RODO-2510 file (C-alpha; in nm, 4 decimals, decimal comma):
residues 314
     n   res          X          Y          Z
     1     x    -0,4069     1,8217     1,7584
     2     x    -0,3466     1,8111     2,1348
     3     x    -0,1416     1,4967     2,1964
     4     x    -0,3623     1,4184     2,4955
     5     x    -0,6867     1,4574     2,3006
     6     x    -0,8814     1,1606     2,1697
     7     x    -0,9576     1,1202     1,8010
     8     x    -1,2673     0,9166     1,7212
     9     x    -1,3250     0,9207     1,3449
    10     x    -1,6746     0,8427     1,2188
    11     x    -1,6543     0,9337     0,8496
    12     x    -1,3997     0,7869     0,6119
    13     x    -1,3086     0,8227     0,2472
    14     x    -1,1166     0,5587     0,0545
    15     x    -0,9429     0,6780    -0,2619
    16     x    -0,8851     0,3852    -0,4950
    17     x    -1,1237     0,0964    -0,5604
    18     x    -0,8541    -0,1653    -0,6005
    19     x    -0,8497    -0,4699    -0,3739
    20     x    -0,6923    -0,2955    -0,0729
    21     x    -0,9310    -0,0006    -0,0925
    22     x    -1,2327    -0,2257    -0,1301
    23     x    -1,1354    -0,4309     0,1743
    24     x    -1,0907    -0,1244     0,3940
    25     x    -1,4148     0,0317     0,2696
    26     x    -1,6211    -0,2857     0,3146
    27     x    -1,5023    -0,3603     0,6675
    28     x    -1,5507    -0,0038     0,7915
    29     x    -1,8944     0,0205     0,6276
    30     x    -2,0037    -0,3121     0,7773
    31     x    -1,9160    -0,1777     1,1226
    32     x    -2,1478     0,1188     1,0648
    33     x    -1,9003     0,3905     0,9762
    34     x    -1,9866     0,6374     0,7008
    35     x    -1,7668     0,5416     0,4053
    36     x    -1,7200     0,7087     0,0669
    37     x    -1,5392     0,5088    -0,2014
    38     x    -1,3715     0,7243    -0,4655
    39     x    -1,2231     0,6143    -0,7970
    40     x    -1,1895     0,7767    -1,1371
    41     x    -1,3397     0,4684    -1,3076
    42     x    -1,7187     0,4611    -1,2456
    43     x    -1,7486     0,0916    -1,3349
    44     x    -1,5203    -0,0004    -1,0458
    45     x    -1,7240     0,1725    -0,7766
    46     x    -2,0873     0,1473    -0,8893
    47     x    -2,1317    -0,2122    -0,7600
    48     x    -2,0037    -0,0998    -0,4173
    49     x    -2,3175     0,1128    -0,3816
    50     x    -2,5687    -0,1119    -0,5607
    51     x    -2,4949    -0,4658    -0,4390
    52     x    -2,2097    -0,3951    -0,2007
    53     x    -1,8420    -0,4901    -0,1968
    54     x    -1,7855    -0,8659    -0,1936
    55     x    -1,4896    -1,0132    -0,0028
    56     x    -1,4149    -1,3844    -0,0450
    57     x    -1,1385    -1,6101     0,0839
    58     x    -0,9740    -1,5731     0,4240
    59     x    -1,2587    -1,3332     0,5118
    60     x    -1,6165    -1,3424     0,3835
    61     x    -1,8147    -1,0202     0,3706
    62     x    -2,0568    -0,8276     0,1521
    63     x    -2,1565    -0,4713     0,2343
    64     x    -2,2530    -0,1455     0,0644
    65     x    -2,0662     0,1793     0,1172
    66     x    -2,2461     0,5021     0,2082
    67     x    -2,1662     0,6783    -0,1191
    68     x    -1,9350     0,6786    -0,4187
    69     x    -1,7644     0,9535    -0,6191
    70     x    -1,5337     0,9820    -0,9178
    71     x    -1,3506     1,3052    -0,8296
    72     x    -1,1363     1,3886    -0,5270
    73     x    -1,2901     1,7357    -0,5214
    74     x    -1,6277     1,5836    -0,4294
    75     x    -1,4848     1,4928    -0,0895
    76     x    -1,4716     1,8634    -0,0016
    77     x    -1,8437     1,8659     0,0788
    78     x    -1,8318     1,5297     0,2588
    79     x    -1,5517     1,6411     0,4937
    80     x    -1,4287     1,2962     0,6018
    81     x    -1,2376     1,2653     0,9281
    82     x    -0,9813     1,0378     0,7644
    83     x    -0,8871     0,9570     0,4050
    84     x    -0,7172     0,6327     0,3057
    85     x    -0,5185     0,6575    -0,0175
    86     x    -0,4894     0,3096    -0,1668
    87     x    -0,4078     0,3911    -0,5298
    88     x    -0,0749     0,3161    -0,6975
    89     x     0,2099     0,5273    -0,5628
    90     x     0,2727     0,6953    -0,8977
    91     x    -0,0586     0,8858    -0,8590
    92     x     0,0156     1,0206    -0,5116
    93     x     0,1368     1,3680    -0,6018
    94     x    -0,1724     1,4413    -0,8088
    95     x    -0,4102     1,3107    -0,5423
    96     x    -0,2349     1,4917    -0,2573
    97     x    -0,2517     1,8143    -0,4546
    98     x    -0,6272     1,7702    -0,5014
    99     x    -0,6815     1,7007    -0,1298
   100     x    -0,4762     2,0093    -0,0433
   101     x    -0,7496     2,2319    -0,1879
   102     x    -0,9974     2,1341     0,0857
   103     x    -0,7758     1,9908     0,3577
   104     x    -0,8452     2,1256     0,7059
   105     x    -0,6996     2,0841     1,0518
   106     x    -0,8230     1,7612     1,2054
   107     x    -0,8492     1,5783     0,8707
   108     x    -0,5958     1,2950     0,8439
   109     x    -0,4629     1,1124     0,5416
   110     x    -0,3257     0,7580     0,5521
   111     x    -0,0767     0,6388     0,2899
   112     x    -0,1463     0,2726     0,2128
   113     x     0,0726     0,1825    -0,0861
   114     x     0,3547    -0,0489    -0,1776
   115     x     0,6937     0,1171    -0,1740
   116     x     0,9206     0,3437     0,0259
   117     x     0,8570     0,7098     0,1207
   118     x     0,5036     0,7247    -0,0208
   119     x     0,3906     0,9121     0,2898
   120     x     0,6535     1,1819     0,2287
   121     x     0,4984     1,2653    -0,1092
   122     x     0,1659     1,3330     0,0625
   123     x     0,3334     1,5287     0,3423
   124     x     0,4897     1,7653     0,0893
   125     x     0,1365     1,8899     0,0163
   126     x    -0,0459     1,8454     0,3483
   127     x     0,2266     1,8724     0,6116
   128     x     0,3643     1,5961     0,8303
   129     x     0,1169     1,6494     1,1159
   130     x    -0,1773     1,5327     0,9013
   131     x    -0,0175     1,2268     0,7415
   132     x     0,0138     0,8671     0,8587
   133     x     0,1625     0,5512     0,7053
   134     x     0,0129     0,2033     0,7312
   135     x     0,1302    -0,1474     0,6476
   136     x    -0,1149    -0,4324     0,5928
   137     x    -0,0587    -0,8055     0,6166
   138     x    -0,3066    -0,9600     0,3801
   139     x    -0,3079    -1,0889     0,0246
   140     x    -0,5732    -0,9723    -0,2177
   141     x    -0,6700    -0,9352    -0,5811
   142     x    -0,9680    -0,8055    -0,7753
   143     x    -1,1981    -1,0753    -0,9120
   144     x    -1,4108    -0,7988    -1,0646
   145     x    -1,5404    -0,4497    -0,9805
   146     x    -1,5900    -0,4272    -0,6007
   147     x    -1,5253    -0,8029    -0,5770
   148     x    -1,2093    -0,9105    -0,3943
   149     x    -1,0324    -1,2415    -0,3452
   150     x    -0,8458    -1,2420    -0,0128
   151     x    -0,6275    -1,5551     0,0023
   152     x    -0,4740    -1,4737     0,3412
   153     x    -0,5203    -1,2343     0,6309
   154     x    -0,2471    -1,2223     0,8959
   155     x    -0,3237    -0,9444     1,1448
   156     x    -0,2197    -0,7251     1,3124
   157     x    -0,1704    -0,4428     1,0665
   158     x     0,0249    -0,1330     1,1634
   159     x    -0,0029     0,2446     1,1463
   160     x     0,2220     0,5299     1,2536
   161     x     0,2048     0,9069     1,2486
   162     x     0,4787     1,1120     1,0795
   163     x     0,4689     1,3797     1,3477
   164     x     0,4013     1,3413     1,7230
   165     x     0,0980     1,5679     1,6801
   166     x    -0,0656     1,2885     1,4801
   167     x    -0,0394     1,0363     1,7634
   168     x    -0,4058     1,0584     1,8702
   169     x    -0,5091     1,0177     1,5055
   170     x    -0,2992     0,7005     1,4746
   171     x    -0,4615     0,5621     1,7895
   172     x    -0,8121     0,6574     1,6747
   173     x    -0,7793     0,5176     1,3229
   174     x    -0,6221     0,1974     1,4557
   175     x    -0,9132     0,1600     1,6992
   176     x    -1,1699     0,2106     1,4210
   177     x    -1,0040    -0,0455     1,1926
   178     x    -0,9708    -0,2928     1,4779
   179     x    -1,3346    -0,2556     1,5767
   180     x    -1,4274    -0,3265     1,2142
   181     x    -1,2341    -0,6538     1,2093
   182     x    -0,9006    -0,5363     1,0673
   183     x    -0,6885    -0,5562     1,3844
   184     x    -0,4472    -0,2629     1,3645
   185     x    -0,1841    -0,1417     1,6090
   186     x    -0,0013     0,1866     1,6361
   187     x     0,3722     0,1325     1,6067
   188     x     0,6958     0,3308     1,6201
   189     x     0,8710     0,0929     1,3774
   190     x     0,6829     0,1654     1,0555
   191     x     0,9967     0,2501     0,8553
   192     x     1,1475    -0,0881     0,9349
   193     x     0,8202    -0,2622     0,8475
   194     x     0,7910    -0,0769     0,5166
   195     x     1,1465    -0,1651     0,4195
   196     x     1,1064    -0,5313     0,5188
   197     x     0,8037    -0,5566     0,2920
   198     x     0,9585    -0,3530     0,0100
   199     x     1,2752    -0,5628    -0,0064
   200     x     1,0573    -0,8617    -0,0957
   201     x     0,8520    -0,6594    -0,3433
   202     x     1,1707    -0,5311    -0,5071
   203     x     1,3101    -0,8828    -0,5323
   204     x     1,0003    -1,0520    -0,6716
   205     x     0,7681    -0,8059    -0,8475
   206     x     0,9985    -0,6797    -1,1246
   207     x     1,1337    -1,0277    -1,1946
   208     x     0,7793    -1,1533    -1,2507
   209     x     0,6905    -0,8414    -1,4504
   210     x     0,9842    -0,8943    -1,6868
   211     x     0,9564    -1,2737    -1,7236
   212     x     0,5786    -1,3118    -1,7068
   213     x     0,6211    -1,5812    -1,4420
   214     x     0,4057    -1,6272    -1,1328
   215     x     0,5734    -1,5893    -0,7953
   216     x     0,5918    -1,9638    -0,7343
   217     x     0,7444    -2,0331    -1,0749
   218     x     1,0047    -1,7587    -1,0284
   219     x     1,1072    -1,8942    -0,6883
   220     x     1,1247    -2,2541    -0,8114
   221     x     1,3232    -2,1852    -1,1268
   222     x     1,6922    -2,2239    -1,0267
   223     x     1,8155    -1,9760    -1,2868
   224     x     1,5525    -1,7087    -1,2182
   225     x     1,5981    -1,7519    -0,8430
   226     x     1,9609    -1,6405    -0,8782
   227     x     1,8322    -1,2958    -0,9802
   228     x     1,5762    -1,2893    -0,6989
   229     x     1,8470    -1,3879    -0,4506
   230     x     2,0873    -1,1215    -0,5776
   231     x     1,8169    -0,8555    -0,5450
   232     x     1,7398    -0,9572    -0,1860
   233     x     2,1060    -0,9325    -0,0886
   234     x     2,1559    -0,6009    -0,2675
   235     x     1,8484    -0,4488    -0,1010
   236     x     1,9623    -0,5698     0,2418
   237     x     2,3020    -0,4082     0,1822
   238     x     2,1349    -0,0769     0,0965
   239     x     1,9110    -0,0933     0,4042
   240     x     2,2012    -0,1602     0,6380
   241     x     2,4118     0,1149     0,4819
   242     x     2,1264     0,3570     0,5577
   243     x     2,0881     0,2228     0,9143
   244     x     1,7440     0,0754     0,8441
   245     x     1,6852    -0,2193     1,0760
   246     x     1,5573    -0,5333     0,9040
   247     x     1,6599    -0,7795     1,1753
   248     x     1,9585    -1,0131     1,1847
   249     x     1,7610    -1,3083     1,0450
   250     x     1,5815    -1,1167     0,7693
   251     x     1,7441    -1,2923     0,4717
   252     x     1,6249    -1,6473     0,5537
   253     x     1,2867    -1,5049     0,6564
   254     x     1,2459    -1,3281     0,3198
   255     x     1,3443    -1,6355     0,1188
   256     x     1,1088    -1,8566     0,3182
   257     x     0,8218    -1,6074     0,2938
   258     x     0,8537    -1,5703    -0,0831
   259     x     0,8889    -1,9469    -0,1263
   260     x     0,5349    -1,9848     0,0075
   261     x     0,3940    -1,6903    -0,1899
   262     x     0,1818    -1,9121    -0,4127
   263     x     0,1203    -1,9494    -0,7830
   264     x    -0,0213    -1,6048    -0,8503
   265     x     0,0846    -1,2890    -1,0293
   266     x     0,2178    -0,9904    -0,8334
   267     x     0,0614    -0,6524    -0,8996
   268     x     0,3529    -0,5275    -1,1093
   269     x     0,3092    -0,8105    -1,3589
   270     x    -0,0641    -0,7412    -1,3778
   271     x     0,0095    -0,3728    -1,4373
   272     x     0,2371    -0,4579    -1,7297
   273     x    -0,0171    -0,7004    -1,8746
   274     x    -0,2866    -0,4331    -1,8538
   275     x    -0,0702    -0,1533    -1,9978
   276     x    -0,0620     0,0428    -1,6725
   277     x     0,2247     0,2300    -1,5127
   278     x     0,3893     0,0399    -1,2301
   279     x     0,5212     0,1447    -0,8893
   280     x     0,8800     0,0642    -0,9892
   281     x     1,0070     0,4122    -0,8905
   282     x     0,8867     0,3644    -0,5329
   283     x     1,0214     0,0086    -0,5101
   284     x     1,3460    -0,0678    -0,6954
   285     x     1,3938     0,3007    -0,7752
   286     x     1,4109     0,3777    -0,4026
   287     x     1,6863     0,1212    -0,3476
   288     x     1,8825     0,2888    -0,6270
   289     x     1,8232     0,6293    -0,4639
   290     x     1,9173     0,5167    -0,1129
   291     x     2,2146     0,3260    -0,2529
   292     x     2,3459     0,6473    -0,4058
   293     x     2,3073     0,8246    -0,0716
   294     x     2,5204     0,5632     0,1019
   295     x     2,7702     0,5077    -0,1796
   296     x     2,6410     0,1554    -0,2515
   297     x     2,6292     0,0235    -0,6078
   298     x     2,2896    -0,1238    -0,7024
   299     x     2,3325    -0,2895    -1,0452
   300     x     2,0484    -0,5395    -1,0003
   301     x     1,7955    -0,2787    -0,8915
   302     x     1,9078    -0,0445    -1,1703
   303     x     1,8641    -0,3220    -1,4244
   304     x     1,5184    -0,4183    -1,3019
   305     x     1,4073    -0,0552    -1,2978
   306     x     1,5313    -0,0051    -1,6526
   307     x     1,3687    -0,3218    -1,7859
   308     x     1,0314    -0,2460    -1,6275
   309     x     1,0487     0,1140    -1,7528
   310     x     1,1148    -0,0271    -2,0978
   311     x     0,8057    -0,2465    -2,0751
   312     x     0,6012     0,0519    -1,9558
   313     x     0,7062     0,2541    -2,2601
   314     x     0,5502    -0,0083    -2,4881
***
């Protein structure tokens, strides 16, 4: 795309009817955009078309999407301007491969997962010029199919292109989300933002997944907190060794943020409880990988990855 050209998307597809996907789909649909919600599980998406997606909590909204589908291939005929991928990171390669079969110039794909380097998996199939990465600042969980609890919403959210050619797309998608009520800004610091968020996920999610504790209980247990604290410090060491900027005051910020996380279960614990694969490879696994690159030992991240993998194998 010409870097001086405007991109004004009107049709969107959201792949993944989890809480993040439902929020994006509902807000865009309520603004009048054409939205297709896609998920392999029909029971998750059917209410989005019949009664509409329900959002409760920090935001209150109920709205129907334009259409639903259960196969990525069905998006070929719809030809959306932009596709948001909101599924777990472990499914990215398969989904990107499916999109590759009908991807065209001018169609953009936004990676919206937990974890590090998720956008690079998509770019391997679609090329960097078509891929963007976003970071959201809200809390959410599914109360039921197409029914989301949203305990907090702290805009702005951020998006960045992988290649300068995608700059107009980043501006256009940010404008569409903002107009729909999800204030989003284009940034040039998305890597730092992703790492800041992932350090906290790597320090909290696997600990809760292994112990079965909620976030508040893990932070308030003096013995368990020692593990959380060690993970934070190890992740910060890996980030700095790879010249990833977290900010000089990141450690106290992370501890304070997680201390107010609330008495709820992180997604990794819910995945284990529901016999689903987790995103551990894109969270703690990435700190192990980047530690190896920089010659940094990562015993806490290695241990958490191994324990969660062990639980997955059950």
